[in-house]
C-alpha positions as CSV (number, residue, x, y, z in Angstrom):
1,X,-6.1,130.5,71.8
2,X,-5.3,130.9,75.4
3,X,-2.4,128.7,75.5
4,X,-1.1,130.1,72.3
5,X,-0.8,133.9,73.3
6,X,1.2,132.2,76.8
7,X,3.9,131.1,74.3
8,X,4.1,133.9,72.3
9,X,4.3,136.2,74.9
10,X,6.6,134.0,77.5
11,X,9.7,134.5,74.9
12,X,9.2,138.2,75.6
13,X,8.3,137.9,79.4
14,X,11.0,135.9,80.0
15,X,14.4,137.9,78.4
16,X,15.0,139.9,80.7
17,X,15.8,137.0,83.4
18,X,17.9,135.2,80.7
19,X,15.8,132.5,79.9
20,X,13.2,131.8,77.6
21,X,10.8,128.7,77.4
22,X,9.3,126.6,74.9
23,X,6.7,124.6,76.3
24,X,4.7,121.3,74.9
25,X,2.6,118.8,76.5
26,X,1.0,118.7,80.3
27,X,1.4,121.9,82.3
28,X,1.1,120.2,85.3
29,X,3.6,118.0,86.3
30,X,4.4,114.9,86.7
31,X,6.6,112.0,89.1
32,X,7.7,109.0,87.3
33,X,10.6,106.3,88.7
34,X,13.1,106.9,85.5
35,X,16.0,104.7,84.3
36,X,19.9,105.6,84.1
37,X,21.7,106.2,80.4
38,X,23.6,108.7,78.9
39,X,24.0,109.4,75.0
40,X,26.2,111.9,73.7
41,X,25.7,112.3,69.3
42,X,28.4,113.7,67.4
43,X,26.5,117.3,66.3
44,X,24.0,116.6,63.2
45,X,21.2,115.1,63.1
46,X,20.1,113.3,65.9
47,X,19.9,109.2,65.2
48,X,16.3,108.4,66.0
49,X,16.9,105.0,67.3
50,X,19.3,106.1,70.2
51,X,17.6,109.3,70.9
52,X,14.3,107.2,71.3
53,X,16.7,104.6,73.6
54,X,16.7,107.8,76.0
55,X,13.7,108.5,76.0
56,X,12.1,105.5,77.0
57,X,14.2,105.5,80.7
58,X,12.2,109.2,81.6
59,X,9.5,106.5,82.0
60,X,6.8,108.9,80.8
61,X,8.2,111.8,82.6
62,X,9.3,115.6,82.3
63,X,11.9,116.4,79.8
64,X,13.9,119.3,79.5
65,X,15.8,120.2,76.9
66,X,19.0,122.9,77.7
67,X,20.0,125.1,75.5
68,X,21.8,129.2,75.4
69,X,20.4,129.7,71.9
70,X,18.0,128.8,69.1
71,X,14.8,127.8,69.9
72,X,11.8,125.5,70.9
73,X,13.2,122.3,67.4
74,X,13.5,119.8,70.0
75,X,9.9,119.8,71.2
76,X,7.8,118.5,68.8
77,X,10.6,115.6,68.2
78,X,10.6,114.2,72.0
79,X,6.9,114.8,72.0
80,X,5.9,113.3,69.8
81,X,7.2,112.7,66.4
82,X,9.1,109.6,68.3
83,X,6.5,107.7,69.0
84,X,8.1,108.0,72.7
85,X,4.4,108.9,75.6
86,X,6.0,111.5,77.7
87,X,4.4,113.4,79.8
88,X,5.8,117.4,78.5
89,X,8.8,119.0,76.7
90,X,10.6,121.9,77.8
91,X,13.4,123.5,76.0
92,X,14.8,126.2,78.5
93,X,17.3,128.8,76.6
94,X,19.4,130.7,78.9
95,X,21.8,133.1,78.0
96,X,23.0,134.0,81.6
97,X,23.6,133.4,85.1
98,X,20.9,135.1,86.0
99,X,18.5,132.7,83.8
100,X,20.2,129.7,84.5
101,X,19.6,129.8,88.5
102,X,16.4,131.8,87.8
103,X,14.1,129.8,90.6
104,X,11.8,128.6,87.2
105,X,14.2,127.3,85.7
106,X,15.9,124.8,88.5
107,X,12.3,124.5,89.9
108,X,11.3,122.9,86.0
109,X,15.5,120.9,86.5
110,X,14.8,119.4,89.3
111,X,11.6,117.6,88.1
112,X,12.6,117.0,85.2
113,X,13.2,112.9,84.7
114,X,15.0,113.5,81.5
115,X,17.6,116.1,80.3
116,X,19.1,117.2,76.9
117,X,21.6,119.5,76.3
118,X,21.6,121.3,72.4
119,X,24.4,122.0,70.4
120,X,26.0,125.7,70.7
121,X,28.7,127.2,72.1
122,X,29.9,125.0,75.0
123,X,31.9,127.6,76.6
124,X,27.9,129.4,77.1
125,X,27.3,126.4,79.2
126,X,30.6,126.4,81.2
127,X,30.0,130.4,81.5
128,X,26.1,130.4,82.5
129,X,25.5,126.4,84.3
130,X,28.7,126.0,85.7
131,X,29.6,126.1,89.7
132,X,25.8,127.2,90.4
133,X,22.5,126.4,91.9
134,X,21.9,124.5,88.2
135,X,25.2,123.0,87.8
136,X,23.7,121.2,91.1
137,X,20.7,120.1,90.1
138,X,22.1,118.1,86.8
139,X,24.8,116.6,88.6
140,X,22.3,115.2,91.5
141,X,19.7,114.0,88.5
142,X,22.5,111.9,87.1
143,X,24.4,110.5,90.5
144,X,20.6,110.6,93.0
145,X,17.6,110.2,91.0
146,X,20.0,108.0,88.3
147,X,18.0,109.8,85.5
148,X,18.7,109.7,81.8
149,X,21.1,112.7,80.2
150,X,22.8,113.5,76.9
151,X,23.5,115.8,74.4
152,X,24.6,116.3,70.9
153,X,27.8,118.7,69.4
154,X,28.4,121.0,72.4
155,X,26.0,119.6,74.4
156,X,28.3,116.4,74.3
157,X,31.7,117.8,75.0
158,X,30.1,119.3,78.4
159,X,29.3,115.7,79.5
160,X,33.2,114.4,80.6
161,X,35.1,115.0,84.0
162,X,37.7,116.8,81.4
163,X,36.4,119.1,78.3
164,X,37.2,120.9,75.6
165,X,35.5,125.2,76.8
166,X,35.9,126.6,74.0
167,X,36.3,129.5,75.9
168,X,38.9,131.1,73.6
169,X,36.6,129.6,70.5
170,X,37.7,126.6,68.7
171,X,41.3,124.5,67.3
172,X,41.8,122.5,64.7
173,X,43.7,119.3,64.9
174,X,47.2,120.7,63.3
175,X,47.2,124.0,65.8
176,X,47.0,121.9,68.9
177,X,49.7,119.3,67.5
178,X,51.9,121.9,66.5
179,X,51.6,123.5,70.0
180,X,49.8,122.1,72.8
181,X,49.5,125.0,74.4
182,X,47.9,127.1,71.9
183,X,46.1,129.8,73.4
184,X,42.3,127.7,72.3
185,X,43.3,124.7,73.7
186,X,41.6,125.7,76.6
187,X,41.2,122.5,78.9
188,X,38.4,122.4,82.0
189,X,37.7,119.3,85.0
190,X,40.9,119.7,86.8
191,X,40.2,119.3,90.5
192,X,41.5,117.3,93.0
193,X,39.2,114.8,94.1
194,X,36.6,112.4,92.6
195,X,34.2,115.1,91.5
196,X,35.9,117.4,88.4
197,X,35.0,121.1,88.3
198,X,31.4,121.1,86.0
199,X,29.6,118.2,85.0
200,X,30.0,114.6,87.4
201,X,28.8,111.9,84.6
202,X,29.1,108.1,85.6
203,X,32.1,106.7,83.9
204,X,33.3,109.7,82.2
205,X,35.3,111.0,85.5
206,X,38.8,111.0,84.0
207,X,37.3,110.9,80.0
208,X,37.3,113.6,77.4
209,X,34.9,113.9,74.9
210,X,34.7,114.9,71.6
211,X,32.3,115.2,68.0
212,X,32.4,116.4,64.6
213,X,35.0,113.9,64.4
214,X,34.8,113.1,60.8
215,X,34.1,117.5,59.5
216,X,36.9,118.2,60.1
217,X,39.6,115.3,61.4
218,X,40.1,116.3,64.8
219,X,41.9,113.2,66.0
220,X,45.0,114.9,66.0
221,X,43.4,118.1,68.6
222,X,41.4,115.2,70.7
223,X,45.2,113.6,71.1
224,X,46.4,116.8,72.1
225,X,43.7,117.1,74.7
226,X,44.8,113.9,75.9
227,X,48.2,114.9,76.4
228,X,47.7,118.0,77.7
229,X,45.7,116.2,80.7
230,X,48.3,114.2,81.0
231,X,51.3,116.1,81.0
232,X,49.8,118.4,83.5
233,X,46.6,117.0,85.6
234,X,46.2,113.2,85.7
235,X,48.3,110.0,84.3
236,X,45.1,108.3,83.6
237,X,43.0,109.8,80.6
238,X,40.2,108.6,78.1
239,X,38.6,110.0,74.8
240,X,35.1,108.9,73.5
241,X,34.4,110.9,70.0
242,X,31.8,110.4,67.4
243,X,31.6,111.1,64.0
244,X,28.5,113.7,63.0
245,X,26.0,111.2,62.9
246,X,26.8,108.8,65.4
247,X,25.8,108.5,69.1
248,X,26.8,106.6,71.9
249,X,24.2,105.4,74.6
250,X,24.9,103.4,77.8
251,X,23.7,102.9,80.8
252,X,23.4,101.5,83.8
253,X,25.8,97.6,83.3
254,X,28.5,100.4,81.4
255,X,28.2,98.6,77.8
256,X,28.8,101.6,75.4
257,X,26.3,100.9,72.1
258,X,27.3,102.5,69.1
259,X,24.1,104.3,66.9
260,X,24.6,105.1,62.8
261,X,24.2,104.1,59.5
262,X,27.1,101.5,58.7
263,X,27.8,100.9,56.2
264,X,25.8,103.1,54.2
265,X,28.5,105.7,55.5
266,X,31.6,105.6,57.4
267,X,29.7,105.9,61.0
268,X,32.0,105.6,63.6
269,X,32.8,106.2,67.5
270,X,36.2,106.3,69.1
271,X,37.1,104.8,72.8
272,X,41.0,106.0,72.6
273,X,42.8,105.3,75.5
274,X,47.1,105.9,76.6
275,X,49.0,102.1,75.0
276,X,50.7,101.5,78.5
277,X,49.3,104.0,81.1
278,X,52.3,104.3,83.7
279,X,54.8,103.9,81.0
280,X,53.5,105.7,77.8
281,X,55.0,108.7,78.6
282,X,53.5,112.0,76.5
283,X,55.5,115.1,77.4
284,X,53.6,118.6,75.8
285,X,55.8,121.2,75.7
286,X,54.5,124.4,75.6
287,X,55.3,126.7,71.6
288,X,56.6,123.3,70.4
289,X,55.2,120.3,68.1
290,X,53.8,117.3,70.1
291,X,55.4,113.9,70.0
292,X,53.8,111.3,71.5
293,X,55.1,107.9,69.0
294,X,55.6,104.8,71.5
295,X,56.7,103.0,68.4
296,X,53.9,104.4,66.2
297,X,51.1,102.9,68.9
298,X,50.9,105.6,71.5
299,X,47.5,105.1,71.8
300,X,44.9,101.9,71.5
301,X,41.8,103.1,70.1
302,X,38.6,100.8,69.9
303,X,36.8,102.0,66.1
304,X,33.7,100.9,66.3
305,X,30.8,101.3,63.3
306,X,27.7,102.9,64.4
307,X,24.5,100.3,63.2
308,X,21.0,101.5,63.0
309,X,19.7,99.3,66.2
310,X,23.0,100.1,68.1
311,X,24.6,96.0,68.2
312,X,27.8,97.2,68.3
313,X,29.4,97.9,71.7
314,X,32.7,98.8,73.6
315,X,32.2,98.3,77.1
316,X,33.2,100.7,79.9
317,X,33.5,98.3,82.5
318,X,37.7,97.5,80.7
319,X,39.3,99.7,79.8
320,X,42.6,98.6,79.5
321,X,41.6,95.4,78.5
322,X,42.4,95.2,75.0
323,X,40.5,91.5,74.0
324,X,38.2,91.0,71.6
325,X,35.3,89.4,74.1
326,X,35.3,92.9,75.7
327,X,34.0,95.1,73.1
328,X,31.8,93.9,70.1
329,X,31.4,94.6,66.3
330,X,34.6,96.8,66.1
331,X,38.2,97.4,65.4
332,X,42.0,98.3,66.5
333,X,44.2,100.9,65.9
334,X,46.8,102.6,66.9
335,X,47.6,106.2,66.9
336,X,50.5,108.4,67.2
337,X,51.9,111.6,67.0
338,X,55.6,112.4,65.6
339,X,56.6,115.9,66.0
340,X,52.9,117.6,65.3
341,X,52.4,114.5,62.8
342,X,49.1,112.6,63.0
343,X,49.5,108.5,62.1
344,X,46.7,105.8,62.5
345,X,47.4,102.9,61.8
346,X,45.5,98.9,62.0
347,X,46.6,97.7,64.9
348,X,45.5,94.9,67.5
349,X,43.3,93.9,70.4
350,X,46.1,91.7,71.7
351,X,47.8,92.8,75.1
352,X,51.6,95.3,74.8
353,X,53.8,93.8,77.2
354,X,54.7,97.3,78.6
355,X,56.8,95.4,81.0
356,X,60.4,97.6,81.2
357,X,62.9,96.4,78.5
358,X,66.5,97.7,77.8
359,X,67.8,99.7,80.7
360,X,65.4,97.9,83.1
361,X,68.1,96.1,85.5
362,X,69.8,99.6,85.7
363,X,65.9,101.1,87.1
364,X,65.3,97.8,89.3
365,X,68.4,99.5,91.7
366,X,66.1,102.2,92.8
367,X,65.4,101.7,95.8
368,X,61.5,103.2,97.4
369,X,61.2,102.8,101.0
370,X,59.5,102.7,103.6
371,X,56.9,101.0,102.8
372,X,54.1,102.5,103.6
373,X,55.6,105.9,104.8
374,X,54.8,109.1,107.2
375,X,56.3,112.2,106.0
376,X,58.1,111.0,104.0
377,X,59.7,108.7,100.5
378,X,63.4,107.8,100.4
379,X,65.2,106.8,97.5
380,X,68.5,105.4,96.7
381,X,70.6,105.5,93.2
382,X,67.2,108.0,92.0
383,X,70.0,110.8,91.1
384,X,69.1,112.9,87.7
385,X,66.3,110.5,87.7
386,X,63.1,112.9,87.1
387,X,60.6,112.0,89.9
388,X,56.5,112.0,90.0
389,X,54.2,111.0,92.5
390,X,50.7,110.9,91.7
391,X,47.7,109.7,94.6
392,X,44.7,107.5,93.5
393,X,42.5,109.9,91.7
394,X,45.4,110.7,89.6
395,X,46.1,114.2,90.9
396,X,49.9,115.2,90.9
397,X,51.4,115.8,94.3
398,X,55.1,116.0,93.3
399,X,57.4,116.6,90.3
400,X,61.0,116.3,90.2
401,X,62.2,116.7,86.9
402,X,66.2,116.0,88.2
403,X,66.3,114.8,91.2
404,X,68.5,116.1,93.9
405,X,67.8,114.8,96.5
406,X,66.7,111.1,97.9
407,X,64.2,112.5,100.4
408,X,61.0,113.5,99.4
409,X,58.4,115.4,102.0
410,X,54.9,114.2,102.2
411,X,54.1,115.7,105.4
412,X,51.0,116.9,103.6
413,X,50.0,114.1,101.6
414,X,46.8,113.0,102.5
415,X,46.3,109.1,103.6
416,X,45.9,106.3,100.6
417,X,47.4,105.2,97.8
418,X,50.4,107.1,95.6
419,X,51.8,106.5,92.7
420,X,56.0,107.0,92.1
421,X,56.6,107.4,88.4
422,X,60.6,107.2,88.1
423,X,61.7,108.1,84.5
424,X,65.5,108.0,83.5
425,X,68.1,107.6,80.3
426,X,64.4,107.1,78.6
427,X,63.3,104.7,80.5
428,X,60.6,104.5,82.6
429,X,59.1,102.6,86.1
430,X,55.9,103.0,88.6
431,X,55.7,102.3,91.8
432,X,52.7,101.9,94.4
433,X,53.6,103.2,97.8
434,X,50.4,103.5,100.9
435,X,50.6,106.8,103.5
436,X,49.3,105.8,106.5
């Protein structure tokens, strides 16, 4: 009776402090040695085998479920129904920044061997968890403790280094494709360092995720998200997406295994990457439908059927390596967008030549020097060219849409590797340069 009384009273007691706790298991904390793992689920019913895979990596320790609405639906499921022994499962329903930074909440997260983000509204997670002590503890959990983490729906959405924040509500594929700058296309994660502005999950730094991919069809909006990132912030952005009943799980080896119930159902995960990254130009414009075609092959997508035991995988060590031996069980598709209309066709894992063709000689007349450089870069024969310079982390540090001077001031650049992307007469080239 004493335990039951505590469970009944605790939500009332903690409500004014911005969180509610639902606890199951041993109240005495134990410390185990967890194993790194990430599991992302598409937003419908959890896949038991995928969740078991993640739960085992807690090595019998304490599990914390973070959510901003709902109650204790995960407690019995994680504590006893999957057959994996853990010390405790505690759900913390956090409804404010005060709740997120409450000492009780911070202590529970600090001592967790596994963290799981439930579904809900990802803007609540961003609003309550970002830029405070809870964010620091979550990042410490996955990067220092190397402990397992995962989430479903909104919980998957926030795991990418880039993320759709839903600050202004959801957005459909049609809305995003017809205007990638639609007020509902709210994307976070932009910083000038390897650390993104929220969660820093290993291997997800340049990735934006999406969920509920088949209900409704979200492929178009996901492409619009990637186009926005590549236009405004970084030349390299990738996507991982799950159909509703699909899970993607990867460990330290970087192989992302896909769980589902294929072939009984069409359950797939998608690994999306721009084709010929540096030459495959995309320019998203405010108020205009997106066009990103590149001969119908703007993006190469590895579509992986999810199986009950997660036998098919995408090797996250080999983004950009399109030969099938590096991946298993999926098929390639080519995605493109023309005037806001999305197209997906059967593709190939064969490498597409990213070399310049017509106009290459003209671009080769452009010289960039000196290399290494210090306070300036000089360009010969680059009049009227569009020039962009990116640092090694993909942040754009210079842009000229119609170059009028052959000298670019680089005195404020930090030392390191830079990429100069040059467009002229519809053709592209990229050069690597180093600042001493």
